[in-house]
C-alpha positions as CSV (number, residue, x, y, z in Angstrom):
1,X,40.1,13.1,-9.0
2,X,40.1,16.5,-9.5
3,X,37.8,16.7,-6.4
4,X,40.1,17.0,-3.9
5,X,38.2,19.6,-2.3
6,X,35.2,18.3,-1.8
7,X,36.5,15.0,-0.4
8,X,37.5,17.0,2.6
9,X,34.0,17.4,3.9
10,X,31.6,20.1,4.3
11,X,31.7,20.3,7.9
12,X,28.0,18.7,7.7
13,X,26.2,17.4,10.5
14,X,23.8,15.0,8.9
15,X,23.1,14.1,5.2
16,X,20.8,12.2,3.3
17,X,20.2,10.3,0.6
18,X,17.2,10.5,-2.7
19,X,17.5,6.9,-4.3
20,X,14.1,6.2,-5.2
21,X,13.5,6.3,-7.8
22,X,15.9,8.9,-9.5
23,X,18.9,6.7,-8.7
24,X,17.7,3.4,-8.4
25,X,15.8,2.7,-11.5
26,X,19.3,2.4,-13.3
27,X,22.0,2.3,-11.0
28,X,22.9,-0.1,-7.8
29,X,20.9,1.3,-5.0
30,X,22.7,3.2,-1.8
31,X,21.5,0.2,1.2
32,X,25.3,-0.4,2.0
33,X,26.5,3.3,1.8
34,X,23.4,4.3,4.0
35,X,23.9,1.1,6.5
36,X,27.5,1.6,7.4
37,X,27.4,5.2,7.5
38,X,24.9,5.1,10.3
39,X,26.9,2.5,12.2
40,X,29.8,3.0,14.8
41,X,32.4,1.3,12.7
42,X,33.2,0.6,9.0
43,X,36.4,-0.8,7.1
44,X,39.2,1.9,9.0
45,X,37.4,0.7,12.2
46,X,35.8,1.9,15.0
47,X,34.7,6.1,15.0
48,X,31.4,7.7,15.6
49,X,28.5,7.1,14.0
50,X,27.3,9.7,10.8
51,X,24.0,10.7,11.1
52,X,22.3,9.9,7.3
53,X,18.5,9.6,6.5
54,X,17.2,7.4,3.6
55,X,15.1,8.3,1.3
56,X,16.3,12.2,1.7
57,X,14.0,12.9,4.5
58,X,15.8,15.7,6.3
59,X,12.5,15.4,8.9
60,X,13.8,12.1,9.8
61,X,17.6,12.8,9.2
62,X,16.9,16.1,12.1
63,X,15.5,13.4,14.7
64,X,18.3,11.2,14.1
65,X,20.6,13.7,14.8
66,X,18.6,14.8,18.0
67,X,18.9,11.6,19.3
68,X,22.6,11.3,18.3
69,X,23.3,14.6,19.8
70,X,21.8,13.6,23.1
71,X,22.9,9.9,23.5
72,X,26.4,9.5,21.6
73,X,24.7,6.3,19.9
74,X,24.3,5.3,16.3
75,X,20.5,5.6,15.3
76,X,18.0,3.5,13.5
77,X,16.6,5.1,10.5
78,X,13.2,2.9,10.2
79,X,9.3,2.5,8.1
80,X,6.9,1.8,10.7
81,X,5.5,-0.4,8.7
82,X,3.0,-2.9,9.8
83,X,1.3,-2.9,13.3
84,X,0.4,-6.7,14.2
85,X,-2.5,-7.4,16.8
86,X,-2.5,-10.5,19.2
87,X,-5.5,-11.7,16.9
88,X,-3.5,-11.0,13.5
89,X,-0.4,-13.5,14.9
90,X,-2.4,-16.1,16.1
91,X,-4.2,-16.3,13.1
92,X,-1.2,-16.3,10.2
93,X,1.2,-18.0,13.0
94,X,-0.7,-20.1,15.3
95,X,1.0,-18.4,18.3
96,X,0.3,-16.2,21.2
97,X,2.6,-12.7,22.0
98,X,3.8,-12.8,25.0
99,X,5.3,-10.5,27.2
100,X,6.3,-7.2,26.1
101,X,4.4,-7.9,22.7
102,X,1.2,-9.1,23.9
103,X,-0.5,-6.5,23.2
104,X,0.8,-6.1,19.7
105,X,3.5,-5.2,18.4
106,X,5.5,-2.7,15.5
107,X,7.3,-3.7,12.8
108,X,10.3,-1.2,11.9
109,X,11.8,-2.0,8.7
110,X,13.7,-0.5,6.0
111,X,16.2,-1.3,2.9
112,X,19.1,0.0,3.7
113,X,19.8,2.9,6.4
114,X,19.4,1.0,9.8
115,X,22.3,0.8,11.5
116,X,24.3,-2.6,12.2
117,X,24.4,-1.4,15.6
118,X,20.7,-2.1,15.9
119,X,21.8,-6.0,15.4
120,X,21.8,-6.2,19.4
121,X,25.2,-7.7,19.5
122,X,26.6,-5.1,21.7
123,X,26.5,-6.8,25.4
124,X,26.9,-4.4,28.5
125,X,26.0,-7.1,31.7
126,X,25.1,-9.4,29.3
127,X,21.7,-7.2,27.8
128,X,21.7,-5.7,24.3
129,X,22.6,-2.8,23.9
130,X,24.2,0.2,21.3
131,X,27.2,1.6,23.2
132,X,28.5,4.9,22.4
133,X,31.4,4.0,19.7
134,X,34.4,4.7,22.2
135,X,32.0,1.3,24.6
136,X,32.1,-0.7,21.7
137,X,35.0,-3.8,21.4
138,X,36.5,-5.6,18.4
139,X,34.4,-8.6,19.2
140,X,31.5,-7.2,19.5
141,X,31.8,-5.5,16.0
142,X,32.7,-8.8,14.4
143,X,29.0,-10.2,16.1
144,X,27.3,-7.4,14.6
145,X,28.7,-8.5,10.8
146,X,28.4,-12.1,11.5
147,X,24.7,-11.4,12.5
148,X,24.0,-9.7,9.5
149,X,23.8,-10.9,5.3
150,X,24.2,-8.8,2.3
151,X,21.3,-9.7,0.8
152,X,20.3,-9.2,-3.2
153,X,18.3,-6.1,-3.8
154,X,14.4,-6.4,-4.3
155,X,14.4,-5.6,-8.1
156,X,10.7,-4.4,-7.3
157,X,12.3,-1.7,-5.2
158,X,15.6,-0.9,-7.1
159,X,15.6,-1.8,-10.5
160,X,19.3,-1.1,-10.5
161,X,20.5,-4.2,-8.3
162,X,22.6,-4.0,-5.7
163,X,22.6,-5.0,-1.6
164,X,20.1,-5.0,1.4
165,X,21.6,-5.0,5.0
166,X,19.6,-8.5,6.2
167,X,19.7,-8.9,10.1
168,X,17.0,-9.0,13.0
169,X,17.4,-7.2,15.9
170,X,18.4,-9.6,19.5
171,X,17.4,-8.9,22.5
172,X,15.1,-6.7,24.6
173,X,16.4,-2.7,24.6
174,X,14.5,0.3,26.2
175,X,14.2,2.8,22.4
176,X,12.7,6.1,21.9
177,X,11.1,6.6,18.4
178,X,11.3,10.0,17.6
179,X,9.8,11.6,14.1
180,X,9.7,15.3,13.3
181,X,6.6,17.0,11.0
182,X,6.1,19.9,9.6
183,X,2.4,21.4,10.5
184,X,1.1,24.3,7.9
185,X,0.8,27.0,10.0
186,X,3.1,26.1,12.8
187,X,6.1,24.8,11.8
188,X,8.3,21.9,13.1
189,X,6.3,19.3,15.9
190,X,7.6,16.7,18.2
191,X,6.0,13.2,18.4
192,X,7.4,10.2,21.0
193,X,7.2,7.3,21.8
194,X,9.3,5.2,24.3
195,X,9.2,1.5,24.4
196,X,11.0,-1.6,23.7
197,X,12.2,-3.4,21.5
198,X,10.7,-7.0,21.7
199,X,12.9,-10.5,20.8
200,X,10.2,-12.4,18.8
201,X,10.5,-16.5,18.6
202,X,12.3,-17.4,15.2
203,X,9.0,-19.6,14.6
204,X,6.9,-15.8,14.8
205,X,9.3,-13.8,13.4
206,X,10.2,-15.3,10.1
207,X,6.5,-16.0,9.1
208,X,5.8,-12.1,9.5
209,X,8.7,-11.1,8.2
210,X,7.9,-12.5,4.6
211,X,4.5,-10.2,4.9
212,X,7.2,-7.5,3.7
213,X,10.6,-8.2,2.9
214,X,12.5,-10.6,4.3
215,X,16.0,-8.7,2.8
216,X,15.5,-6.0,5.3
217,X,16.5,-5.3,8.6
218,X,14.0,-5.9,11.2
219,X,13.4,-4.3,14.5
220,X,10.2,-5.2,16.0
221,X,8.8,-2.3,18.9
222,X,6.4,-2.6,21.6
223,X,5.2,1.0,22.7
224,X,4.5,1.5,26.5
225,X,1.1,2.2,27.0
226,X,-1.0,5.2,28.9
227,X,-4.0,3.7,28.1
228,X,-5.2,6.9,26.7
229,X,-4.9,9.2,24.2
230,X,-2.6,8.3,21.4
231,X,-1.1,5.9,23.9
232,X,-4.1,3.9,24.3
233,X,-3.1,0.4,22.5
234,X,-0.1,0.0,20.0
235,X,-2.5,0.3,16.9
236,X,-3.3,4.1,18.0
237,X,0.2,5.0,18.5
238,X,0.9,3.7,14.2
239,X,-2.3,5.8,13.4
240,X,-1.2,9.0,15.0
241,X,2.5,9.2,13.8
242,X,2.9,11.4,11.5
243,X,4.6,9.8,8.3
244,X,6.2,6.2,7.7
245,X,9.6,7.0,8.6
246,X,11.2,6.9,12.7
247,X,14.1,7.7,14.3
248,X,14.9,4.9,16.9
249,X,17.6,5.6,19.3
250,X,18.6,3.5,22.5
251,X,16.9,4.7,25.6
252,X,14.2,6.5,27.3
253,X,14.9,9.6,25.8
254,X,11.7,11.2,26.2
255,X,12.5,13.8,29.1
256,X,15.4,15.1,27.4
257,X,14.0,15.2,23.8
258,X,10.7,17.2,25.4
259,X,13.7,19.5,27.4
260,X,15.2,20.0,24.2
261,X,12.3,21.1,22.3
262,X,11.1,23.4,24.9
263,X,14.3,24.6,24.6
264,X,14.5,25.1,20.6
265,X,10.7,26.5,21.0
266,X,9.2,23.1,19.2
267,X,6.0,21.8,20.3
268,X,5.3,18.0,21.2
269,X,2.5,16.9,19.8
270,X,2.5,13.3,21.4
271,X,4.2,11.5,24.1
272,X,3.9,8.8,26.8
273,X,6.6,10.4,29.4
274,X,5.7,10.1,32.8
275,X,5.1,13.3,34.2
276,X,7.6,12.8,37.0
277,X,10.1,12.7,34.7
278,X,9.5,15.8,32.8
279,X,11.6,18.9,34.0
280,X,9.0,21.8,34.1
């Protein structure tokens, strides 16, 4: 009512929501809003995903925007919350990490903004993927929704209540984690980490998930290691990351991001893209 012009939108490419604590101390959280806007469908059907950053993190929002414009796919907004070493996983679960996870994993988790496309329920030749919206089927939408619960919000974070999307990314997918940081005296600088989502056995996932917040959506990430610099081991990837947030895109798009950065005169501070893939 009386906001007809505003309801038409402002032709924005990206947006964000500042919830904690100015809003969520006395209003329900924005997790449902963030999740659905970042997802390639809503109650009106399948459509292009919006780029919507939680905690109003504009730098991660721009990182998501870069990824989205390069791939036409929905983007994952996550905290790079925890590094789990093989030794620590063995200690708390009694199980060994294997396969892509054998060198350790990063727990990507966020209360609300993670797109439902990241459930791993979209398939291509039987493998999990995140499709451009025009390739998503109605059956895949149903599977994404079926894999998601809407858990009551953690009142420690959200005193006003609300709901958080709860799911676990299933299947092995190639992904690229990206972050733009602002460096004093230099300006924007890009970080890139290519790797894979990891499908942990349920008996490992549930124990590790309980160590943070089991009501939030989880993606387990194994970066590709090079044996040197920031990619000498999994811990070093997290230790060299510029903030607690990352924008994660389906596909290994590091080479495209490096080319885009060169066009925009943005330095790349760290990456694990092999030299033969980089356009010179």
